[in-house]
C-alpha positions as CSV (number, residue, x, y, z in Angstrom):
1,X,118.2,135.1,80.8
2,X,121.5,136.5,82.3
3,X,124.9,135.0,82.0
4,X,124.8,133.0,85.1
5,X,121.6,131.4,84.0
6,X,122.9,130.6,80.6
7,X,126.0,129.1,82.2
8,X,123.8,126.9,84.5
9,X,121.5,125.8,81.7
10,X,124.6,124.8,79.6
11,X,126.1,122.8,82.5
12,X,123.0,121.0,83.1
13,X,122.6,120.2,79.6
14,X,126.0,118.4,79.9
15,X,125.7,117.0,83.2
16,X,122.1,115.4,82.7
17,X,122.8,112.6,80.2
18,X,125.8,111.6,82.5
19,X,123.5,111.3,85.5
20,X,120.7,109.5,83.6
21,X,123.5,107.0,82.5
22,X,124.3,106.5,86.0
23,X,120.7,106.1,87.0
24,X,120.1,103.2,84.5
25,X,121.2,99.7,84.5
26,X,118.7,99.3,81.4
27,X,115.3,100.6,80.4
28,X,112.8,99.1,82.9
29,X,115.1,98.3,85.7
30,X,116.3,101.6,87.1
31,X,117.2,102.1,90.8
32,X,117.3,105.6,92.8
33,X,120.0,107.5,91.1
34,X,123.1,105.5,91.5
35,X,126.5,104.5,90.2
36,X,127.1,101.2,88.6
37,X,130.4,99.9,90.0
38,X,130.2,96.5,88.3
39,X,127.8,94.4,86.4
40,X,128.2,91.1,84.7
41,X,125.8,89.0,82.6
42,X,128.4,86.7,81.5
43,X,127.4,87.0,77.6
44,X,130.5,87.2,77.7
45,X,132.3,88.0,81.1
46,X,132.4,91.6,81.5
47,X,134.4,92.1,84.9
48,X,137.7,90.9,86.2
49,X,137.0,87.7,88.2
50,X,139.7,86.1,90.4
51,X,139.0,82.7,92.1
52,X,140.4,82.1,95.3
53,X,139.3,78.5,95.1
54,X,137.2,76.1,93.1
55,X,136.8,75.6,89.3
56,X,134.9,78.6,88.0
57,X,134.0,79.1,84.3
58,X,131.4,80.7,82.1
59,X,129.0,78.5,80.1
60,X,125.8,79.3,78.2
61,X,125.7,82.8,79.6
62,X,126.2,82.0,83.2
63,X,129.0,81.6,85.6
64,X,129.6,78.7,87.8
65,X,131.7,76.6,90.0
66,X,131.7,72.9,89.0
67,X,134.3,71.6,91.9
68,X,131.8,71.6,94.6
69,X,134.3,72.2,97.2
70,X,133.8,73.1,100.7
71,X,134.3,76.7,100.3
72,X,134.8,78.0,96.8
73,X,135.0,81.6,96.4
74,X,135.5,84.1,93.2
75,X,135.6,88.0,93.6
76,X,135.6,90.9,91.2
77,X,139.0,92.7,91.4
78,X,138.4,95.8,89.7
79,X,135.6,98.4,90.2
80,X,134.3,101.5,88.4
81,X,134.9,104.6,90.3
82,X,132.0,107.0,91.3
83,X,134.4,110.0,90.7
84,X,134.7,111.0,87.1
85,X,138.2,110.9,85.8
86,X,139.4,108.3,88.4
87,X,140.8,105.1,87.5
88,X,139.3,101.8,88.6
89,X,139.5,100.7,92.1
90,X,140.6,97.4,93.6
91,X,137.8,97.2,96.1
92,X,134.5,98.8,97.2
93,X,135.1,101.7,99.5
94,X,131.4,102.9,99.4
95,X,129.6,103.6,102.9
96,X,126.5,102.4,101.1
97,X,126.2,99.6,98.2
98,X,123.9,97.2,97.1
99,X,124.9,93.9,95.6
100,X,122.4,91.7,93.7
101,X,122.8,88.5,91.9
102,X,121.0,85.4,90.7
103,X,122.1,82.2,91.9
104,X,121.2,78.6,91.0
105,X,121.6,75.6,93.5
106,X,122.0,72.2,92.1
107,X,122.6,70.4,95.2
108,X,120.1,68.5,97.2
109,X,120.3,69.1,100.9
110,X,120.9,71.9,103.4
111,X,124.6,71.5,103.6
112,X,124.6,72.4,99.7
113,X,124.8,76.1,99.5
114,X,125.4,79.0,97.0
115,X,125.2,82.7,97.4
116,X,127.1,86.0,97.5
117,X,130.1,87.4,99.5
118,X,130.7,91.1,100.2
119,X,133.2,93.0,102.4
120,X,135.7,90.4,101.0
121,X,139.2,90.6,102.7
122,X,140.5,87.4,101.8
123,X,139.5,83.6,102.0
124,X,139.3,83.9,105.8
125,X,137.5,87.2,106.4
126,X,134.2,88.1,104.6
127,X,130.5,88.5,104.7
128,X,128.3,86.1,103.0
129,X,124.4,85.3,102.2
130,X,123.7,81.7,101.0
131,X,120.8,79.7,100.1
132,X,120.6,76.0,100.5
133,X,119.1,73.4,97.9
134,X,116.3,73.1,100.4
135,X,115.6,77.0,100.8
136,X,117.3,77.8,104.0
137,X,119.0,81.3,104.1
138,X,122.1,81.7,105.9
139,X,123.6,85.1,106.7
140,X,127.3,84.7,108.1
141,X,130.2,87.0,109.2
142,X,133.6,84.7,108.6
143,X,136.3,86.1,110.7
144,X,139.6,84.3,110.7
145,X,138.3,81.4,109.1
146,X,135.4,80.9,111.6
147,X,131.7,81.7,110.3
148,X,129.1,82.9,112.8
149,X,125.4,83.1,111.9
150,X,124.0,86.7,112.3
151,X,120.4,85.5,112.7
152,X,118.7,82.1,112.8
153,X,118.6,80.4,109.5
154,X,115.5,81.2,107.5
155,X,113.5,78.7,105.6
156,X,112.1,80.4,102.3
157,X,110.9,77.4,100.4
158,X,112.6,74.9,98.0
159,X,115.3,76.5,95.7
160,X,116.8,73.5,94.3
161,X,117.4,74.0,90.6
162,X,115.3,77.2,90.8
163,X,116.8,80.6,90.0
164,X,116.8,82.9,93.3
165,X,117.5,86.4,93.4
166,X,119.8,87.6,96.2
167,X,120.2,91.1,97.3
168,X,121.9,92.8,100.1
169,X,122.4,96.5,100.9
170,X,125.2,97.3,103.2
171,X,125.1,100.7,104.5
172,X,127.4,101.9,107.4
173,X,127.6,98.6,109.4
174,X,123.9,97.7,108.7
175,X,123.0,94.9,106.2
176,X,119.3,94.6,104.5
177,X,118.7,91.3,102.9
178,X,116.1,90.8,100.1
179,X,115.5,87.2,98.9
180,X,113.3,87.2,95.4
181,X,112.7,90.9,96.1
182,X,111.3,90.2,99.6
183,X,112.9,92.0,102.6
184,X,113.8,89.5,105.2
185,X,115.4,91.4,108.1
186,X,118.2,93.8,108.8
187,X,121.4,92.9,110.8
188,X,124.4,94.5,112.1
189,X,127.8,93.9,109.9
190,X,130.2,96.7,111.1
191,X,133.6,94.5,110.9
192,X,134.6,95.0,107.2
193,X,134.0,98.6,105.8
194,X,135.9,98.0,102.6
195,X,136.6,95.0,100.4
196,X,135.6,93.0,97.5
197,X,132.3,91.4,96.3
198,X,131.8,88.0,94.6
199,X,130.2,84.5,94.7
200,X,130.7,81.5,96.8
201,X,129.6,77.8,96.9
202,X,129.7,75.2,99.7
203,X,129.8,71.8,98.8
204,X,127.6,72.5,96.0
205,X,127.6,72.9,92.0
206,X,126.3,76.4,91.6
207,X,125.7,78.9,88.5
208,X,125.3,82.6,88.8
209,X,123.8,85.3,86.6
210,X,123.1,89.2,86.6
211,X,125.5,90.3,89.3
212,X,125.0,94.1,89.9
213,X,127.0,96.3,92.3
214,X,125.6,99.8,92.5
215,X,126.1,103.0,95.0
216,X,123.5,105.3,95.4
217,X,123.8,108.9,94.7
218,X,120.5,110.2,96.2
219,X,118.3,109.8,99.4
220,X,115.6,107.2,100.1
221,X,112.4,107.1,98.7
222,X,109.7,106.9,101.4
223,X,106.0,107.2,102.4
224,X,105.4,108.5,106.0
225,X,101.9,108.3,107.5
226,X,102.9,109.3,111.1
227,X,100.7,106.5,112.5
228,X,103.6,104.3,113.5
229,X,106.9,105.5,115.1
230,X,108.4,107.9,112.6
231,X,110.5,106.4,110.0
232,X,111.2,109.7,108.2
233,X,113.2,112.6,109.9
234,X,112.0,116.2,108.7
235,X,114.4,119.1,109.6
236,X,112.6,122.3,110.6
237,X,114.1,125.4,108.9
238,X,111.9,127.9,110.7
239,X,108.8,127.8,113.0
240,X,107.6,125.1,115.2
241,X,106.8,121.5,114.2
242,X,105.5,118.3,115.9
243,X,104.1,115.0,115.2
244,X,100.8,114.5,117.0
245,X,97.5,112.6,116.4
246,X,98.9,110.8,113.2
247,X,100.0,114.0,111.5
248,X,102.9,116.4,111.1
249,X,101.8,119.9,112.5
250,X,103.4,123.5,112.3
251,X,102.9,126.0,114.6
252,X,101.2,129.6,113.7
253,X,104.1,131.9,112.4
254,X,104.7,134.0,109.4
255,X,106.5,131.4,107.8
256,X,107.5,127.9,109.0
257,X,109.5,125.5,106.8
258,X,110.5,121.8,107.4
259,X,112.3,119.8,104.9
260,X,112.2,116.1,104.1
261,X,115.4,114.0,104.1
262,X,116.6,114.2,100.5
263,X,118.2,117.2,98.5
264,X,117.5,117.5,94.6
265,X,120.0,118.7,91.9
266,X,122.8,117.5,90.2
267,X,126.4,116.9,91.5
268,X,125.4,117.6,95.3
269,X,126.7,115.7,98.0
270,X,123.3,115.3,99.8
271,X,121.6,113.7,96.7
272,X,121.2,113.9,92.8
273,X,117.7,113.6,92.2
274,X,116.7,115.7,89.5
275,X,113.3,114.3,88.2
276,X,111.1,113.3,91.3
277,X,107.6,113.1,92.7
278,X,106.6,114.7,96.1
279,X,102.9,114.4,97.6
280,X,101.2,115.1,100.7
281,X,97.7,115.5,102.3
282,X,97.4,119.0,103.4
283,X,94.8,120.4,106.0
284,X,94.6,124.1,106.8
285,X,93.2,124.8,110.2
286,X,92.2,128.5,109.6
287,X,89.9,130.4,107.3
288,X,91.3,133.7,105.9
289,X,93.2,134.3,102.6
290,X,96.6,134.8,104.4
291,X,96.6,131.5,106.2
292,X,98.5,129.2,103.8
293,X,99.7,125.7,103.7
294,X,101.8,124.1,101.1
295,X,104.8,122.6,99.6
296,X,108.3,124.0,99.3
297,X,111.1,123.2,96.9
298,X,114.4,124.3,95.5
299,X,115.0,125.4,98.9
300,X,118.4,127.0,99.8
301,X,120.0,129.8,101.7
302,X,119.2,132.3,98.6
303,X,115.5,131.4,98.4
304,X,112.9,128.9,97.5
305,X,110.0,128.1,95.4
306,X,106.5,127.4,97.2
307,X,103.3,125.9,95.9
308,X,100.8,127.4,98.8
309,X,97.1,127.1,99.1
310,X,94.9,129.5,101.1
311,X,92.1,128.8,103.2
312,X,89.7,130.5,100.6
313,X,90.6,128.2,97.9
314,X,93.2,129.9,96.1
315,X,96.6,128.1,94.8
316,X,99.6,130.3,94.0
317,X,103.1,129.2,92.9
318,X,105.7,131.7,94.3
319,X,109.4,132.6,94.1
320,X,111.1,133.8,97.0
321,X,114.6,135.2,96.4
322,X,116.6,138.0,98.1
323,X,113.8,139.0,100.4
324,X,111.5,139.3,97.7
325,X,108.4,137.2,97.0
326,X,107.2,137.1,93.2
327,X,104.1,135.3,92.3
328,X,104.4,133.0,89.1
329,X,100.9,131.9,88.8
330,X,97.6,131.9,90.6
331,X,94.4,129.7,90.2
332,X,91.6,128.5,92.2
333,X,91.0,124.9,93.6
334,X,89.0,122.8,95.7
335,X,91.6,123.4,98.6
336,X,89.8,125.5,101.3
337,X,89.6,125.7,105.0
338,X,89.4,122.6,107.2
339,X,89.0,120.1,104.3
340,X,91.9,117.7,103.9
341,X,93.0,117.4,100.1
342,X,96.0,115.6,98.5
343,X,98.7,117.6,96.6
344,X,101.3,116.1,94.1
345,X,104.1,117.8,92.3
346,X,106.4,116.4,89.6
347,X,109.5,118.5,89.4
348,X,112.4,118.2,86.9
349,X,112.4,119.3,83.2
350,X,108.8,119.6,83.3
351,X,106.7,120.7,86.3
352,X,103.0,119.7,87.0
353,X,100.8,120.1,89.9
354,X,97.4,117.9,90.8
355,X,95.2,118.7,93.7
356,X,92.8,115.5,94.3
357,X,93.7,114.2,91.0
358,X,92.9,117.6,89.1
359,X,95.7,119.3,87.3
360,X,96.2,122.9,88.2
361,X,98.5,125.5,86.3
362,X,98.1,124.3,82.8
363,X,99.7,127.1,81.3
364,X,102.8,127.3,83.6
365,X,106.1,126.4,81.6
366,X,109.6,125.4,82.6
367,X,110.6,129.0,82.3
368,X,108.0,130.2,84.6
369,X,109.1,128.0,87.4
370,X,112.8,128.0,86.3
371,X,113.5,124.5,88.0
372,X,116.7,124.7,85.6
373,X,117.7,128.1,87.0
374,X,117.1,126.8,90.5
375,X,118.1,123.1,90.1
376,X,119.2,122.4,93.6
377,X,117.6,122.7,96.9
378,X,115.4,121.0,99.6
379,X,112.0,119.9,99.3
380,X,109.5,119.9,102.1
381,X,106.5,121.5,103.7
382,X,105.5,125.2,104.3
383,X,102.8,127.3,106.1
384,X,102.4,131.0,106.4
385,X,100.1,132.1,109.7
386,X,98.3,128.8,109.7
387,X,98.3,125.5,112.0
388,X,99.0,123.4,109.0
389,X,98.5,119.6,109.3
390,X,100.3,117.1,106.7
391,X,100.1,113.4,106.4
392,X,100.7,110.7,103.8
393,X,103.9,112.4,102.5
394,X,105.5,110.5,99.9
395,X,108.7,110.8,97.8
396,X,109.5,108.9,94.7
397,X,112.3,109.2,91.9
398,X,110.7,109.8,88.5
399,X,107.2,110.5,87.3
400,X,104.3,108.2,87.0
401,X,102.6,108.3,83.3
402,X,99.1,106.5,83.1
403,X,98.4,105.2,79.6
404,X,95.3,104.0,77.8
405,X,95.6,101.7,74.7
406,X,92.3,101.3,72.6
407,X,93.8,99.9,69.1
408,X,91.8,102.0,67.2
409,X,94.3,101.8,64.2
410,X,97.4,100.0,63.4
411,X,100.3,99.2,64.3
412,X,100.3,97.0,67.2
413,X,102.7,97.5,69.9
414,X,106.4,96.2,69.6
415,X,106.4,92.4,68.6
416,X,108.7,90.1,70.6
417,X,107.3,86.9,69.1
418,X,104.5,85.4,67.1
419,X,102.1,87.4,64.4
420,X,99.9,90.3,65.8
421,X,97.7,92.8,64.0
422,X,95.3,95.6,65.0
423,X,91.9,95.2,63.3
424,X,88.4,95.9,64.3
425,X,89.7,98.0,67.2
426,X,91.3,95.1,69.0
427,X,94.9,93.8,69.3
428,X,94.8,90.2,67.8
429,X,97.3,87.4,67.7
430,X,96.9,85.4,64.5
431,X,99.6,82.9,65.1
432,X,99.2,79.8,67.1
433,X,102.6,79.4,68.7
434,X,104.0,78.1,71.9
435,X,104.4,81.9,73.2
436,X,103.4,84.9,71.2
437,X,104.3,88.3,72.8
438,X,103.9,92.0,72.3
439,X,105.0,94.6,74.8
440,X,103.5,98.3,74.9
441,X,107.0,100.1,75.6
442,X,104.8,103.3,76.4
443,X,102.8,101.5,79.3
444,X,105.6,101.4,81.9
445,X,104.2,103.3,84.5
446,X,107.1,104.4,87.2
447,X,110.3,102.7,86.3
448,X,112.5,104.6,88.7
449,X,113.4,103.8,92.0
450,X,112.7,101.1,94.7
451,X,109.0,101.2,94.1
452,X,109.3,100.9,90.2
453,X,106.3,98.8,88.9
454,X,104.5,99.0,92.1
455,X,101.2,100.5,93.2
456,X,99.7,100.4,89.9
457,X,96.9,98.7,88.3
458,X,96.7,97.3,84.8
459,X,93.3,96.7,83.3
460,X,92.2,95.1,80.0
461,X,89.6,93.1,78.2
462,X,90.7,89.8,76.7
463,X,89.3,86.9,74.7
464,X,90.5,83.5,74.2
465,X,89.4,81.6,70.9
466,X,90.3,78.2,71.6
467,X,89.0,75.8,74.2
468,X,91.7,73.3,75.1
469,X,93.7,73.5,78.7
470,X,96.9,74.4,76.9
471,X,95.2,77.5,75.0
472,X,95.8,80.3,77.3
473,X,95.5,84.2,76.8
474,X,96.9,86.7,79.2
475,X,98.6,89.7,80.3
476,X,102.5,90.3,80.7
477,X,103.5,92.9,83.4
478,X,107.1,94.2,84.6
479,X,108.5,93.0,81.3
480,X,112.2,93.7,81.2
481,X,114.3,95.4,78.8
482,X,118.2,96.3,79.2
483,X,120.0,94.1,81.8
484,X,117.4,91.8,82.7
485,X,115.8,91.8,79.2
486,X,113.3,89.2,78.4
487,X,112.1,88.3,82.0
488,X,108.5,89.2,83.1
489,X,105.5,88.1,85.0
490,X,102.4,86.7,83.6
491,X,98.8,85.9,84.3
492,X,97.1,83.4,81.9
493,X,93.9,81.9,81.3
494,X,92.5,78.8,79.6
495,X,88.9,78.2,78.8
496,X,88.9,75.2,80.9
497,X,88.7,77.1,84.1
498,X,92.2,77.5,85.0
499,X,94.2,80.9,85.8
500,X,97.9,80.7,86.1
501,X,100.2,83.2,87.8
502,X,103.7,82.7,86.7
503,X,107.2,84.2,86.4
504,X,109.7,83.9,83.5
505,X,113.3,84.0,84.7
506,X,116.5,83.3,83.2
507,X,114.7,81.6,80.2
508,X,112.6,79.5,82.4
509,X,108.9,79.5,83.2
510,X,108.2,78.9,87.0
511,X,104.5,78.5,88.3
512,X,103.8,80.8,91.1
513,X,99.9,80.1,91.7
514,X,97.0,78.4,90.1
515,X,93.3,79.3,90.7
516,X,89.9,78.9,89.0
517,X,87.9,81.1,87.0
518,X,84.4,80.7,85.1
519,X,84.9,82.5,81.9
520,X,83.6,80.4,78.8
521,X,85.5,80.2,75.6
522,X,85.4,83.0,73.1
523,X,83.9,85.3,75.5
524,X,85.3,88.8,76.4
525,X,86.4,89.3,80.1
526,X,87.7,91.9,82.1
527,X,91.2,91.5,84.0
528,X,92.5,93.6,86.6
529,X,96.3,93.1,87.8
530,X,96.7,95.4,91.1
531,X,100.3,95.8,92.1
532,X,100.6,97.2,95.9
533,X,104.3,97.0,96.8
534,X,105.9,93.3,95.7
535,X,102.5,92.1,96.0
536,X,100.1,91.1,93.0
537,X,96.2,90.7,93.3
538,X,94.1,89.5,90.4
539,X,90.4,90.0,89.5
540,X,88.4,88.7,86.8
541,X,85.1,90.6,86.0
542,X,85.3,92.3,89.3
543,X,85.8,89.0,91.4
544,X,89.1,88.4,93.3
545,X,90.6,85.1,92.4
546,X,94.1,85.8,93.4
547,X,95.1,86.7,96.9
548,X,97.8,88.9,97.3
549,X,101.0,87.2,96.0
550,X,104.6,88.3,96.6
551,X,106.4,88.9,93.4
552,X,109.5,91.2,94.0
553,X,112.2,89.9,91.5
554,X,111.4,92.3,88.6
555,X,111.0,95.9,89.6
556,X,110.0,98.3,86.7
557,X,109.2,97.1,83.4
558,X,106.5,97.4,80.7
559,X,103.1,95.7,80.0
560,X,102.7,93.3,77.5
561,X,100.3,90.7,76.0
562,X,100.6,86.9,75.7
563,X,99.1,83.8,73.9
564,X,100.1,80.3,74.2
565,X,98.9,77.9,71.4
566,X,95.8,80.0,70.6
567,X,94.2,83.1,69.0
568,X,93.9,85.9,71.6
569,X,92.3,89.1,71.4
570,X,92.9,92.3,73.6
571,X,91.1,95.8,74.1
572,X,90.5,98.7,76.4
573,X,93.9,98.5,78.1
574,X,94.6,101.0,81.1
575,X,97.6,101.7,83.4
576,X,96.8,103.8,86.5
577,X,98.3,104.7,89.8
578,X,97.1,103.2,92.7
579,X,98.7,103.7,96.3
580,X,95.8,101.8,98.2
581,X,97.1,99.7,101.0
582,X,97.9,96.1,100.2
583,X,95.3,93.9,101.9
584,X,96.7,91.1,104.1
585,X,97.2,87.6,102.2
586,X,94.8,85.0,102.8
587,X,96.3,81.7,103.8
588,X,96.3,79.3,100.9
589,X,94.2,76.4,101.4
């Protein structure tokens, strides 16, 4: 290893913990690499809040306005700087930021509204998103004290005395709104390019919690199929590229490269993704050994690393640098001519390759690929002398790690409440309490990025010893640690034929949907919880009993097990990745 390489490794070892700290707002709740500009869970108050009007105070771990004035506002007046060594800033100047908060409306009608403000200049000029007590969402731009609705108010359902998650992302004058994790609509708000963020009430007593303001460091996660108008822009570096018939295609040149819209590495203006997953469906239109299609990464003016597949079924990992191509590793795979195959790379501190789910290059180490020696660069597609065809291209931050639990021996997973043991090859709850919970922190799936905790399937076997309606066993998913600690979703079953999908938010258990099942008492049954995007579908013994239900408040998180007033038993747990498209919801009768 030369001196420059040693310096790079030493620098990265210093910067990587800092980047990870920026990227996390708590284990199980991570966004694309971002800097936290402000966050407050009011236990106790952590930020500098300055009320413009109203009576604002912290009580029982939440913040609220008890005055119920016509227009009561409080804002944060000091923000972390995204630049190391810089002092706090009095306002947000980012061209791209996300503000998220939980709001509780204690009013009774549509005139009683609570919400968030951003781009705040003064009490007469700002943006706001508010939700009324009957669930109407209003998005307004207030200029010189006059508020203008950006869109027709949208009715989302009853929100009175129910914690509601509001999130806005403001990016270069365009705002995207999410309510309880569901995207509502984008709209134009170009007037205020800097300002403060805060909270607002209109004629309502409101409570607020979990205020989080972040600025992204990296590019957007994406999934591009080329079936609709293209939403992801690739940038050709060489060769001829075009979109036709639902695929991205290269011409036939010696080397054709097209880069995806993100840049990997640390401390780079284009993005700061270090650990990432990139996948695509490849098709090689020619038949000879020199006809190659593949994925390129760590691409820069000085060179690149490529993973290429020949039409004869040979996979090669190469490094091209200073005009010289060096082979790192070679193997064979089911990746030949005129056959579509799916390729996925996970690149970071470790490097893995899978083709149609089969892992390649088992013997390749970090030193072989040198991702730390070439930590920055573009990621995209490459062909050599082949009309390559590419589809289903996906970029995600972080890695997905499947897990399997059989409880062959103690100890049980982490106990949150109740009494648990591992005995007889099963996980068992031996206490009969209101809620007995264990969580398997190693079964978290992908916990990084906008898609965290999504596109996965949880499987398990369950058994309920008791037979009354309140005796329920079930599975917990998206269990939160860190900033949102203790929140989760649950699916629970009584042996009286009732299945309940619930969410536990801010210490309150809210019902989402109830369905029926036919599993008798003290009988093992198979459960599948399918997370597709923000939707949850549930199957029991292979039969779907819950149509896709939107659940978007909690991203990321880990798997857990729960018993309510019964002795429950659990076995054969699996967490697997699944990018199947979500089926359309069936209207509720």
